[in-house]
N, C-alpha and C positions, 0 to 999 in steps of 0.2 A: 167574492163578495167584498165590497168596501168596508171600511170601519164603521161601527155604529155611529149614527148621527152625522155622517158625512157622505156624499156622493162624489165620484170623480168628476172632474171638469169636463171630461167628454165622455158620456155614458154610451155604452156599445150601440151602434146603429140600429141593432136589430130589437133593441129593448125601448129606445126612446127614454126621456126623462120620466122619473117616477110621478105618480099621479099629484097634481097640485102644484106642480112645478112648471116653470116657463121659461123661455130665453130671454135674458135681460138684453134690451135692445139699447136705447140711448144712453142709459146710465152706465152700461159697461163700455160701450164704444167710446164714451167720454174719458173713461180709464186708460183706453188705448192711446187716445189722443194726448192726454196730459200726464198720465201716471207713469211711474218707472216700472210697474208691473204690466207690460204690455206684450202685444204679439199673439193673444189668445182670444177667440170668441167663445167664452165659457158658457155652459149650461148650468146655472146655479138655482137653487130652489128659491122660489118666491117666499116660501114658509121661513126660510133663514133669515129673511128681513123682519118678520113680524110674529113668529110663533114662539112661545117660550121654550127654553132649551129642553126642558123635561119632556114636552110634547112633541119634540121632534126626534128624540132617541128611538131607535128601534128597541123592540122589547117593551117591558114595563118596569118602571122604576118609581119609588115614591117621590112625590113632588115636593121640592124645597120651597119654603116661602121666598118671597122676592124682597131683596134689600133695597133695590133702586130699580126705576124703570123709566123709559122714555117713549113717547108716542108722537110721530110725526115731527121729530126734532130736526129743526132747521136753523142753521146759522150762516149769515151772509155778511160779508164785508163790502163797503162801498155801495154804490148805487148806479142805476143805468147801465151803461156799456162797460162800466168798469167794476161791476159786481163780481165778487169772488164767492162761490157756494162752498163753504167749507164743510157743511153738513147738509145732506139731502134727504129729508123726510125719514129720519132713522128711528126705527122701532127696535127697542133693545130691553131685555130683562137681565138684571144681575141677581144671581141667585145667592141667598143668605148662607153663609158658611162654606162659601167656595172661593177658589182662587182663579180669577179670569185675567187673561192676558188680552191686551189689544195690540194688533200688529198692522203695519202698513207702510208704504213708501212715505218719504218726505212729502208733505203736502196732502196726505190722504185724509186728515181730519182727525187722527187718533187722539192728539193732545186736546184739540178743541172738544172732542166728545168727552174727555175726562173732565176738562173744566166746566163744561155745561151740566155734567152729571153731579159735580161737586158743588154747583152753585158759586163758582169762581168767575163765571162769564154769563151774560144774559144770552137769551135765545131769540132768534127772529120770528120763529113760529113753533108750535107744538107745546109739550107739556112735559115736565120732569117731576117724578115722585121721589123722595127718600122715604122708604117705608110707606106709610098712609099719608104723609104730608106732601102736598104738591109744593114745590119750591119755587116754580116759575111765577107764582102769584105772591111771593113774599116781598116786603120792603127789605131795605138794606139793612136796617138794625135787626130785623128778624132773621135775615139770611146769615149775618155775622154771628148771631147766637147759635143758629143751627149748625154752622160750620165748627164752631167752637166746641159745642157740646155733643155733636153727634157724628162728627167726621174727623178722621185722622189723615194727616198727609205725610208723604216721604217724596222728597225730590232729589234730583241728580246733585245739586249742591246741598250740603248738609244742613245749612242754616242753623248751626250752633252758635250761641253767644260765647265769644272767646273769654270773657271774664267769669263766666259761670262754670262750676264743676259739671261733670257728666250728670250727677244726681240732680243738681239744680236745673239743668237744661231739660231733663226728663219731665220734671214737674211743672215747668215754667208755664205752660198754657193754663193749668188749673190754678196755679198761683195767681196769675192775672185775672182770672175768672173769680177769684175769691172762693174757690171750691176746695174741700178737703180731699186729698187723694186718698183713694181706697188702699191702705198700707199693704194688705194682705196680696191684692191684685197687682200692685206695682212690684212688690217683692217676687211674685211669680214671673212677671215679665222680665224682670232683671236677671233672675236665675236661668230663665228659658234662653235668654240672649247672651249669657255667659259674661255679664258686666258687673258682677259682685266686687271684683278686686280692681275695678277701674272708676268706681263711683266719685272718688276724690280727685280725679284728674281733670284738667281742663282740656279743651279741644286740641290745643297745640302739643299737648303730651300724649295724644292718642293717634294710632295709625289711621289711615283712610277707612279701612274697614271697621275699626272700633267706632270712629265717628259715625258711620252710617248705621252701626248697631244702636248708637245712643239716639239717633234720629228716628229709628224703627221703635225703640222703647218709648221715645216721646209720643209718636203716633198711637201706640198701643195703650199708653198710661191711663187715658180717660176712658178706657174701654168703649171706644166708639162703635157705631152701627156699621161703618164702612171705612175702609182705608183706601186711599188713593196714592199710588206711587208712580212716578214719571221717571223712567230710565234710571232705576236705583243703583245699577251697577256701572253707570257710564263713566264715572271718576275713579273706578277701582280696577286693581289688577285682577287677573283671572281667579286667583285663590281667594282674595277678599270678596270678590263678586259672588263666588259660589257659595261662600259662607253666608253672605246677606240673603240669597235666594233660599238657602236652607233654611234660614230662620224665618222668612216669610212663609214658607210651606209649614214650618212648625206652628206659626201663629194661627194658621188655619186649622191644622189637625189637632194641635193640642190645646189651644186657647179660643178655638171656636170663633175665630174672626172671619171677616169677609174682606178680601183683598182684590183690587182692581190695578193691574199693572200695565202701563204703556211701555213698551220695548220694541226694538228693531232686531234684537238678538234671538235667534232661534233656540240657542241653549237656555236662556232664561225663560222662554215661553214654554219650554219643556218641563218646567216645574208647576205649571198651571193645571187646573182641572178642565178648562175650556179656552181655546184661542178663538177671538173674532178678528177676521181679516177685513180691513177698510180699504177701500180704493175709491177715490174721487168723491168723498164725503158719504159713501154708502157702505154697508156691511154687505160684502159679497161673498163671504165664505165663513165657515166656523169648522172647529175641530175639537172633539172631545177626547179626554185622556191622551194629550198630545205627548210625543217624544221630540227631542230636538231634531232627528233625522226626519220624522215625518213632516214636521213644520218646514224644515229646509227644502224638502221635496215639493211641498204645496207652494212655497215662495217660488220655486224654479218653474212650476207649471204656469204661475201667473206671469213670470217674467220672460219665459221662453228660453231661458239659459239652460245650457247644456251642463251636465254634471261635471264637476271638477275632479282632477285626479285625487284619489284618496277621500273624496267625499267632502272636502273643505268647501267653505262657501267662496264664490268667486267675487270679483270686484262689484258686480252689479248688487249682489246680495248684501255684501258688507256696507255699501252706502245707501241702502234702502232706509 
């Protein structure tokens, strides 16, 4: 029996796909033509593209409220014959209080999806909501206020101001907005991330892992509804990267935050509650309660790669 909430890419011939599932045609074949996860004609559930995660899981679990959602989300660049379809009618729900990872090869649309969900980029078609607010209809000033007050961001580059201390960088967005930080909450974030003895240090006096923890604290300090992070471990060594992922996990489990992380790393994705796999601008698969090994194997199924000696990722997967 496959893991809960996921079916193998090739269901046994005598069973056929589960009820409500169909073979993806043009969308997936375009992945074979253009994507780096190629070589497989997969049978994937249509429900995985449009049904909320809690409704797709086997068994019964209490439904979580939705922090953000998109319906028919499409993003195209260029026009005419030069049009590039970065997102192709994506339907997705981001559950509140969960850690969601988004994976896919280069050019699959994972960063574009994050930017559209966060209101950092406009959409060509479809709708996006943050909570009950439809953000696709907001003006620039309203979007700026929404991002400032309701969304936190962590990026691969730490984006800390070099002349400010760690404490000043943490509260900077609220200082600019003229808001008084919630002292008790900020203290809790600082202690959770282990930054108490580094608050007076400037970025140049901090290690890469410490700088990313400061960036994480800055994203959490305003108690946002949703935190988006793009390759948060990309500039860190393995030890510092593991620490940052543990802190993101802690932010969800102990601070009740909602995190969406774009990553290419199966090890990073293994910290999440749910992994969404993108290919050619579509959500082509999903995995609940992932492990690094399970994510890596799923990526190999997409790529047609053979297992590497010792289970280590091969060159194709490392470059995805």
